[in-house]
C-alpha positions as a LaTeX table, in Angstrom:
\begin{tabular}{lrrr}
\hline
Residue & $x$ (\AA) & $y$ (\AA) & $z$ (\AA) \\
\hline
Unk1 & 11.40 & 26.43 & 7.98 \\
Unk2 & 14.56 & 24.88 & 9.39 \\
Unk3 & 16.79 & 24.69 & 6.34 \\
Unk4 & 18.74 & 21.72 & 7.68 \\
Unk5 & 15.64 & 19.59 & 8.21 \\
Unk6 & 15.90 & 17.31 & 5.18 \\
Unk7 & 12.97 & 15.08 & 6.11 \\
Unk8 & 10.03 & 15.09 & 8.52 \\
Unk9 & 8.98 & 11.78 & 10.07 \\
Unk10 & 5.31 & 11.37 & 10.97 \\
Unk11 & 4.64 & 8.75 & 13.64 \\
Unk12 & 1.20 & 8.36 & 15.22 \\
Unk13 & 1.28 & 6.26 & 18.37 \\
Unk14 & $-1.13$ & 4.87 & 20.94 \\
Unk15 & $-0.14$ & 2.79 & 23.96 \\
Unk16 & 3.21 & 1.94 & 22.39 \\
Unk17 & 5.32 & 2.09 & 25.54 \\
Unk18 & 6.69 & $-1.43$ & 25.04 \\
Unk19 & 8.08 & $-0.81$ & 21.54 \\
Unk20 & 8.85 & 2.91 & 21.43 \\
Unk21 & 12.38 & 2.72 & 22.82 \\
Unk22 & 13.71 & 0.47 & 20.02 \\
Unk23 & 11.81 & 2.48 & 17.42 \\
Unk24 & 13.20 & 5.82 & 18.62 \\
Unk25 & 16.70 & 4.39 & 19.02 \\
Unk26 & 16.60 & 3.35 & 15.36 \\
Unk27 & 15.55 & 6.86 & 14.31 \\
Unk28 & 18.21 & 8.57 & 16.40 \\
Unk29 & 20.81 & 6.17 & 14.95 \\
Unk30 & 20.17 & 7.24 & 11.36 \\
Unk31 & 23.23 & 8.08 & 9.26 \\
Unk32 & 21.38 & 11.22 & 8.16 \\
Unk33 & 20.87 & 13.38 & 11.24 \\
Unk34 & 18.96 & 16.30 & 9.72 \\
Unk35 & 15.43 & 15.13 & 10.48 \\
Unk36 & 12.49 & 15.99 & 12.69 \\
Unk37 & 10.06 & 13.53 & 14.25 \\
Unk38 & 6.42 & 14.55 & 14.59 \\
Unk39 & 5.09 & 12.04 & 17.13 \\
Unk40 & 1.30 & 12.31 & 17.40 \\
Unk41 & $-0.26$ & 10.79 & 20.51 \\
Unk42 & $-3.61$ & 9.27 & 19.56 \\
Unk43 & $-5.05$ & 8.90 & 23.05 \\
Unk44 & $-2.41$ & 6.85 & 24.88 \\
Unk45 & $-3.06$ & 5.78 & 28.47 \\
Unk46 & 0.38 & 4.24 & 29.09 \\
Unk47 & 3.76 & 5.92 & 29.63 \\
Unk48 & 4.69 & 6.16 & 25.95 \\
Unk49 & 4.10 & 9.89 & 25.66 \\
Unk50 & 5.99 & 10.55 & 28.91 \\
Unk51 & 8.96 & 8.58 & 27.59 \\
Unk52 & 9.11 & 10.69 & 24.42 \\
Unk53 & 8.72 & 13.98 & 26.25 \\
Unk54 & 11.65 & 13.17 & 28.53 \\
Unk55 & 14.06 & 12.64 & 25.63 \\
Unk56 & 16.61 & 15.43 & 25.33 \\
Unk57 & 16.34 & 15.84 & 21.56 \\
Unk58 & 14.97 & 19.06 & 20.02 \\
Unk59 & 14.29 & 17.18 & 16.79 \\
Unk60 & 11.48 & 15.22 & 18.47 \\
Unk61 & 8.14 & 17.00 & 18.77 \\
Unk62 & 5.37 & 15.25 & 20.72 \\
Unk63 & 1.85 & 16.50 & 19.96 \\
Unk64 & $-1.63$ & 15.34 & 21.00 \\
Unk65 & $-4.01$ & 14.33 & 18.23 \\
Unk66 & $-6.71$ & 17.01 & 18.12 \\
Unk67 & $-9.06$ & 14.44 & 16.59 \\
Unk68 & $-9.36$ & 10.70 & 17.02 \\
Unk69 & $-7.93$ & 7.79 & 15.07 \\
Unk70 & $-5.08$ & 7.05 & 12.70 \\
Unk71 & $-6.31$ & 9.21 & 9.80 \\
Unk72 & $-6.70$ & 12.30 & 11.95 \\
Unk73 & $-3.29$ & 11.70 & 13.54 \\
Unk74 & $-1.58$ & 11.27 & 10.17 \\
Unk75 & $-3.09$ & 14.39 & 8.59 \\
Unk76 & $-2.42$ & 16.49 & 11.69 \\
Unk77 & 1.18 & 15.26 & 11.79 \\
Unk78 & 1.69 & 16.15 & 8.13 \\
Unk79 & 0.31 & 19.66 & 8.75 \\
Unk80 & 3.06 & 20.21 & 11.34 \\
Unk81 & 5.96 & 19.07 & 9.13 \\
Unk82 & 8.59 & 21.64 & 8.16 \\
Unk83 & 10.27 & 19.59 & 5.43 \\
Unk84 & 9.27 & 19.03 & 1.81 \\
Unk85 & 9.86 & 15.30 & 2.31 \\
Unk86 & 7.71 & 13.24 & 4.65 \\
Unk87 & 8.63 & 9.79 & 5.93 \\
Unk88 & 6.21 & 7.46 & 7.70 \\
Unk89 & 7.11 & 5.42 & 10.73 \\
Unk90 & 5.11 & 3.22 & 13.08 \\
Unk91 & 5.94 & 3.11 & 16.77 \\
Unk92 & 6.48 & $-0.65$ & 16.80 \\
Unk93 & 8.86 & $-0.87$ & 13.82 \\
Unk94 & 12.62 & $-0.46$ & 13.52 \\
Unk95 & 14.43 & 1.53 & 10.83 \\
Unk96 & 17.78 & 0.40 & 9.47 \\
Unk97 & 20.52 & 3.05 & 9.93 \\
Unk98 & 20.62 & 4.19 & 6.29 \\
Unk99 & 16.87 & 4.27 & 5.73 \\
Unk100 & 16.39 & 8.05 & 5.64 \\
Unk101 & 19.65 & 8.69 & 3.81 \\
Unk102 & 18.90 & 6.24 & 1.01 \\
Unk103 & 15.32 & 7.39 & 0.51 \\
Unk104 & 16.24 & 11.08 & 0.49 \\
Unk105 & 19.01 & 10.36 & $-2.03$ \\
Unk106 & 16.59 & 8.34 & $-4.16$ \\
Unk107 & 13.95 & 11.09 & $-4.31$ \\
Unk108 & 16.61 & 13.75 & $-4.88$ \\
Unk109 & 18.08 & 11.77 & $-7.79$ \\
Unk110 & 14.65 & 10.96 & $-9.24$ \\
Unk111 & 12.62 & 14.19 & $-9.30$ \\
Unk112 & 9.85 & 12.50 & $-11.33$ \\
Unk113 & 9.15 & 10.04 & $-8.48$ \\
Unk114 & 6.62 & 11.34 & $-5.95$ \\
Unk115 & 6.76 & 8.49 & $-3.43$ \\
Unk116 & 9.29 & 5.82 & $-2.64$ \\
Unk117 & 9.03 & 2.88 & $-0.28$ \\
Unk118 & 11.61 & 0.27 & 0.71 \\
Unk119 & 11.92 & $-3.45$ & 1.00 \\
Unk120 & 11.08 & $-4.67$ & 4.50 \\
Unk121 & 12.10 & $-7.45$ & 6.87 \\
Unk122 & 9.24 & $-9.21$ & 8.64 \\
Unk123 & 9.59 & $-9.86$ & 12.36 \\
Unk124 & 7.21 & $-11.05$ & 15.05 \\
Unk125 & 7.69 & $-11.18$ & 18.82 \\
Unk126 & 4.57 & $-13.26$ & 19.46 \\
Unk127 & 5.60 & $-16.89$ & 19.06 \\
Unk128 & 1.97 & $-18.08$ & 18.97 \\
Unk129 & 0.88 & $-15.76$ & 16.16 \\
Unk130 & 0.31 & $-17.36$ & 12.75 \\
Unk131 & 2.41 & $-15.17$ & 10.45 \\
Unk132 & 2.46 & $-17.42$ & 7.38 \\
Unk133 & 0.13 & $-15.14$ & 5.44 \\
Unk134 & 2.12 & $-12.05$ & 6.39 \\
Unk135 & 5.38 & $-13.73$ & 5.39 \\
Unk136 & 3.94 & $-14.61$ & 2.00 \\
Unk137 & 2.73 & $-11.02$ & 1.56 \\
Unk138 & 6.13 & $-9.56$ & 2.52 \\
Unk139 & 7.87 & $-11.88$ & 0.06 \\
Unk140 & 5.54 & $-10.64$ & $-2.70$ \\
Unk141 & 5.88 & $-6.92$ & $-1.99$ \\
Unk142 & 9.68 & $-7.20$ & $-1.81$ \\
Unk143 & 9.63 & $-8.28$ & $-5.47$ \\
Unk144 & 7.51 & $-5.30$ & $-6.59$ \\
Unk145 & 9.99 & $-2.43$ & $-6.84$ \\
Unk146 & 9.93 & $-0.51$ & $-10.12$ \\
Unk147 & 7.41 & 2.14 & $-11.13$ \\
Unk148 & 6.00 & $-0.16$ & $-13.81$ \\
Unk149 & 5.69 & $-3.10$ & $-11.40$ \\
Unk150 & 3.89 & $-0.96$ & $-8.82$ \\
Unk151 & 1.48 & 0.47 & $-11.39$ \\
Unk152 & 0.71 & $-2.89$ & $-12.97$ \\
Unk153 & 0.14 & $-4.63$ & $-9.62$ \\
Unk154 & $-1.76$ & $-1.84$ & $-7.88$ \\
Unk155 & $-5.06$ & $-3.74$ & $-7.94$ \\
Unk156 & $-3.63$ & $-7.01$ & $-6.63$ \\
Unk157 & $-2.71$ & $-5.56$ & $-3.25$ \\
Unk158 & $-0.81$ & $-2.64$ & $-1.78$ \\
Unk159 & 2.84 & $-3.24$ & $-2.67$ \\
Unk160 & 3.96 & $-0.29$ & $-0.54$ \\
Unk161 & 4.47 & $-1.04$ & 3.18 \\
Unk162 & 2.97 & 2.02 & 4.83 \\
Unk163 & 5.64 & 2.65 & 7.50 \\
Unk164 & 8.39 & 2.42 & 4.87 \\
Unk165 & 7.20 & 5.19 & 2.56 \\
Unk166 & 8.62 & 8.65 & 1.99 \\
Unk167 & 6.77 & 11.13 & $-0.19$ \\
Unk168 & 6.81 & 14.74 & $-1.28$ \\
Unk169 & 4.62 & 16.99 & 0.85 \\
Unk170 & 3.34 & 18.79 & $-2.23$ \\
Unk171 & 1.41 & 15.66 & $-3.19$ \\
Unk172 & $-0.81$ & 16.16 & $-0.15$ \\
Unk173 & $-1.31$ & 19.81 & $-1.11$ \\
Unk174 & $-2.19$ & 18.93 & $-4.72$ \\
Unk175 & $-4.11$ & 15.67 & $-4.37$ \\
Unk176 & $-5.22$ & 15.48 & $-0.75$ \\
Unk177 & $-3.99$ & 13.42 & 2.17 \\
Unk178 & $-5.43$ & 10.46 & 4.03 \\
Unk179 & $-9.21$ & 10.01 & 3.94 \\
Unk180 & $-11.65$ & 8.60 & 6.46 \\
Unk181 & $-13.81$ & 5.70 & 5.29 \\
Unk182 & $-14.49$ & 1.98 & 5.40 \\
Unk183 & $-11.18$ & 1.21 & 3.71 \\
Unk184 & $-7.45$ & 1.04 & 4.52 \\
Unk185 & $-6.36$ & 4.68 & 4.54 \\
Unk186 & $-2.90$ & 4.07 & 3.05 \\
Unk187 & $-4.03$ & 1.89 & 0.12 \\
Unk188 & $-6.78$ & 4.36 & $-0.74$ \\
Unk189 & $-4.26$ & 7.19 & $-0.96$ \\
Unk190 & $-1.84$ & 5.13 & $-3.07$ \\
Unk191 & $-4.62$ & 4.19 & $-5.54$ \\
Unk192 & $-5.89$ & 7.77 & $-5.69$ \\
Unk193 & $-2.42$ & 9.22 & $-6.30$ \\
Unk194 & $-1.52$ & 6.55 & $-8.86$ \\
Unk195 & $-4.76$ & 7.27 & $-10.69$ \\
Unk196 & $-3.79$ & 10.94 & $-10.80$ \\
Unk197 & $-0.43$ & 10.14 & $-12.39$ \\
Unk198 & 1.89 & 10.13 & $-9.38$ \\
Unk199 & 4.91 & 7.92 & $-10.04$ \\
Unk200 & 6.02 & 5.61 & $-7.26$ \\
Unk201 & 9.01 & 3.33 & $-6.83$ \\
Unk202 & 10.86 & 1.37 & $-4.19$ \\
Unk203 & 14.44 & 1.57 & $-3.00$ \\
Unk204 & 15.53 & $-2.02$ & $-3.74$ \\
Unk205 & 17.10 & $-2.38$ & $-0.30$ \\
Unk206 & 15.72 & $-3.71$ & 2.99 \\
Unk207 & 15.56 & $-0.62$ & 5.20 \\
Unk208 & 12.79 & $-1.36$ & 7.72 \\
Unk209 & 11.96 & $-4.13$ & 10.17 \\
Unk210 & 8.17 & $-4.44$ & 9.94 \\
Unk211 & 6.58 & $-5.90$ & 13.06 \\
Unk212 & 3.72 & $-8.36$ & 12.84 \\
Unk213 & 1.55 & $-8.46$ & 15.96 \\
Unk214 & $-1.88$ & $-9.67$ & 16.95 \\
Unk215 & $-3.18$ & $-6.17$ & 17.65 \\
Unk216 & $-2.05$ & $-4.52$ & 14.42 \\
Unk217 & $-4.88$ & $-2.67$ & 12.66 \\
Unk218 & $-4.70$ & $-4.88$ & 9.58 \\
Unk219 & $-5.68$ & $-7.80$ & 11.83 \\
Unk220 & $-8.27$ & $-6.10$ & 14.05 \\
Unk221 & $-9.94$ & $-3.22$ & 12.17 \\
Unk222 & $-12.88$ & $-3.94$ & 9.82 \\
Unk223 & $-11.50$ & $-1.32$ & 7.39 \\
Unk224 & $-8.82$ & $-3.88$ & 6.53 \\
Unk225 & $-11.10$ & $-6.85$ & 5.94 \\
Unk226 & $-11.02$ & $-8.60$ & 2.57 \\
Unk227 & $-14.35$ & $-7.17$ & 1.43 \\
Unk228 & $-13.23$ & $-3.61$ & 2.21 \\
Unk229 & $-10.20$ & $-4.10$ & $-0.03$ \\
Unk230 & $-12.32$ & $-5.33$ & $-2.94$ \\
Unk231 & $-14.84$ & $-2.50$ & $-2.62$ \\
Unk232 & $-11.98$ & 0.00 & $-2.65$ \\
Unk233 & $-10.17$ & $-1.66$ & $-5.55$ \\
Unk234 & $-13.38$ & $-1.83$ & $-7.59$ \\
Unk235 & $-13.88$ & 1.94 & $-7.35$ \\
Unk236 & $-10.40$ & 2.81 & $-8.61$ \\
Unk237 & $-10.31$ & $-0.07$ & $-11.08$ \\
Unk238 & $-13.52$ & 1.24 & $-12.66$ \\
Unk239 & $-11.89$ & 4.67 & $-13.02$ \\
Unk240 & $-8.77$ & 3.07 & $-14.51$ \\
Unk241 & $-10.85$ & 1.24 & $-17.13$ \\
Unk242 & $-12.88$ & 4.35 & $-17.97$ \\
Unk243 & $-9.69$ & 6.35 & $-18.59$ \\
Unk244 & $-8.58$ & 3.64 & $-21.02$ \\
Unk245 & $-12.00$ & 3.69 & $-22.72$ \\
Unk246 & $-12.52$ & 0.02 & $-21.88$ \\
Unk247 & $-16.28$ & $-0.46$ & $-21.78$ \\
Unk248 & $-16.45$ & $-4.18$ & $-21.07$ \\
Unk249 & $-14.11$ & $-6.79$ & $-19.62$ \\
Unk250 & $-13.65$ & $-10.54$ & $-19.44$ \\
Unk251 & $-13.08$ & $-12.05$ & $-16.00$ \\
Unk252 & $-10.58$ & $-14.87$ & $-15.53$ \\
Unk253 & $-12.11$ & $-16.93$ & $-12.74$ \\
Unk254 & $-15.76$ & $-18.00$ & $-12.77$ \\
Unk255 & $-16.01$ & $-19.39$ & $-9.24$ \\
Unk256 & $-18.47$ & $-18.09$ & $-6.68$ \\
Unk257 & $-15.85$ & $-16.02$ & $-4.84$ \\
Unk258 & $-14.63$ & $-14.41$ & $-8.06$ \\
Unk259 & $-18.17$ & $-13.54$ & $-9.09$ \\
Unk260 & $-18.79$ & $-11.99$ & $-5.68$ \\
Unk261 & $-15.73$ & $-9.77$ & $-6.09$ \\
Unk262 & $-16.84$ & $-8.83$ & $-9.59$ \\
Unk263 & $-20.17$ & $-7.71$ & $-8.15$ \\
Unk264 & $-18.38$ & $-4.72$ & $-6.57$ \\
Unk265 & $-17.03$ & $-3.77$ & $-9.99$ \\
Unk266 & $-20.44$ & $-3.99$ & $-11.65$ \\
Unk267 & $-21.82$ & $-1.49$ & $-9.12$ \\
Unk268 & $-19.49$ & 1.08 & $-10.68$ \\
Unk269 & $-20.92$ & 0.49 & $-14.14$ \\
Unk270 & $-18.35$ & $-1.90$ & $-15.58$ \\
Unk271 & $-19.90$ & $-4.33$ & $-18.05$ \\
Unk272 & $-18.90$ & $-8.00$ & $-17.83$ \\
Unk273 & $-18.70$ & $-9.53$ & $-21.32$ \\
Unk274 & $-17.92$ & $-13.02$ & $-20.04$ \\
Unk275 & $-15.81$ & $-15.30$ & $-17.91$ \\
Unk276 & $-12.72$ & $-17.45$ & $-18.50$ \\
Unk277 & $-12.12$ & $-20.65$ & $-16.55$ \\
Unk278 & $-10.55$ & $-24.08$ & $-16.77$ \\
Unk279 & $-13.60$ & $-25.36$ & $-18.65$ \\
Unk280 & $-16.47$ & $-23.87$ & $-20.60$ \\
Unk281 & $-19.59$ & $-23.24$ & $-18.48$ \\
Unk282 & $-23.03$ & $-22.68$ & $-19.99$ \\
Unk283 & $-24.78$ & $-22.15$ & $-16.64$ \\
Unk284 & $-23.84$ & $-18.50$ & $-16.22$ \\
Unk285 & $-25.88$ & $-15.52$ & $-17.50$ \\
Unk286 & $-22.91$ & $-14.47$ & $-19.68$ \\
Unk287 & $-20.53$ & $-16.62$ & $-21.76$ \\
Unk288 & $-17.86$ & $-18.62$ & $-19.91$ \\
Unk289 & $-15.12$ & $-19.98$ & $-22.17$ \\
Unk290 & $-12.21$ & $-22.33$ & $-21.58$ \\
Unk291 & $-8.93$ & $-20.46$ & $-21.16$ \\
Unk292 & $-7.51$ & $-22.32$ & $-24.18$ \\
Unk293 & $-10.09$ & $-20.55$ & $-26.37$ \\
Unk294 & $-9.07$ & $-17.00$ & $-25.45$ \\
Unk295 & $-8.95$ & $-14.87$ & $-28.62$ \\
Unk296 & $-5.81$ & $-13.20$ & $-29.88$ \\
Unk297 & $-4.39$ & $-10.04$ & $-28.37$ \\
Unk298 & $-6.36$ & $-6.85$ & $-28.93$ \\
Unk299 & $-9.84$ & $-8.36$ & $-29.08$ \\
Unk300 & $-10.71$ & $-8.42$ & $-25.36$ \\
Unk301 & $-9.51$ & $-6.97$ & $-22.04$ \\
Unk302 & $-9.02$ & $-9.45$ & $-19.19$ \\
Unk303 & $-9.12$ & $-9.00$ & $-15.42$ \\
Unk304 & $-7.63$ & $-11.87$ & $-13.42$ \\
Unk305 & $-9.66$ & $-12.57$ & $-10.28$ \\
Unk306 & $-8.27$ & $-16.00$ & $-9.37$ \\
Unk307 & $-6.70$ & $-15.86$ & $-5.90$ \\
Unk308 & $-5.52$ & $-19.47$ & $-5.54$ \\
Unk309 & $-1.85$ & $-19.51$ & $-4.56$ \\
Unk310 & 0.38 & $-19.64$ & $-7.64$ \\
Unk311 & $-2.50$ & $-19.13$ & $-10.08$ \\
Unk312 & $-1.74$ & $-15.47$ & $-10.74$ \\
Unk313 & 1.75 & $-16.25$ & $-12.03$ \\
Unk314 & 0.49 & $-19.08$ & $-14.24$ \\
Unk315 & $-2.22$ & $-16.88$ & $-15.75$ \\
Unk316 & 0.23 & $-14.06$ & $-16.43$ \\
Unk317 & 2.68 & $-16.43$ & $-18.11$ \\
Unk318 & $-0.05$ & $-17.91$ & $-20.27$ \\
Unk319 & $-1.29$ & $-14.50$ & $-21.40$ \\
Unk320 & 2.21 & $-13.23$ & $-22.14$ \\
Unk321 & 2.88 & $-16.25$ & $-24.35$ \\
Unk322 & $-0.22$ & $-15.26$ & $-26.33$ \\
Unk323 & 1.22 & $-11.76$ & $-26.75$ \\
Unk324 & $-0.94$ & $-10.04$ & $-24.13$ \\
Unk325 & 0.72 & $-7.12$ & $-22.31$ \\
Unk326 & 0.06 & $-6.40$ & $-18.68$ \\
Unk327 & $-1.77$ & $-3.08$ & $-18.28$ \\
Unk328 & $-2.48$ & $-2.83$ & $-22.00$ \\
Unk329 & $-4.43$ & $-6.09$ & $-22.46$ \\
Unk330 & $-4.96$ & $-7.42$ & $-18.95$ \\
Unk331 & $-4.61$ & $-6.68$ & $-15.25$ \\
Unk332 & $-4.44$ & $-8.96$ & $-12.24$ \\
Unk333 & $-6.71$ & $-7.87$ & $-9.42$ \\
Unk334 & $-6.43$ & $-10.71$ & $-6.90$ \\
\hline
\end{tabular}
């Protein structure tokens, strides 16, 4: 192993000719120069691979993906890394100059943390693309930074922007890497590692410009559809509840959409004791009480499934005023 390689960057790419130059320039402009870039070509038909191969930089290694798809490219790239620290990068994003330095320093200073991400800056070069949802998401994830915040919000959504993460390679050796399936590969790995006790945190600094585009996988691939997220979350949420010996839960949100989401959870054997809503409802097969009639702390465990904008914060505030503790007495999952 090259002893001066402090971090290995894994970057799958496919037909990224238009964005690669700015991405690579940002990597080569890092304040920490002891890195290697493992660029895995996932079947490009443009000049992106040729551009990388012509660069006169021994730190950049361009390899063809022996398989097909993002998961294969990621796992192959990791297998070729020579450093104990692995950073992710996407070929259409831009790293701020101190990104690698700050993340390496953070993991070095916090040996109990297995993975760290960063705050991100949203940018979009397609003026016709509706990015309002993405902007709202970025604003949310940039406020989820501490280990406790990440753990307690893990079932709401992924709070860790994939191309901003850096993690210890030993985690892949101990707990496995990215998995193929009908789910977002990054979120599945975060949930799996969190469930196995891996501590994660975020450098509270904006260190990556995260591109929003019409052809990004989260917009085009069925693995990133809403239903795929809820199926995935239900599996790991059921395991989380079982580890806490919670045999039945109350669901905040009795609407049709909430009940549909809860159906995924029931398939994993979680028992639904009842629902909580704005008003009592006697037309459901289980009790549905008004939120004002919620019993005192310690008597029930609540999962918040209401996804209306602003509702999550109102529900959390209400429960905290009643003495409920997030994680211990309730979790938000939408």
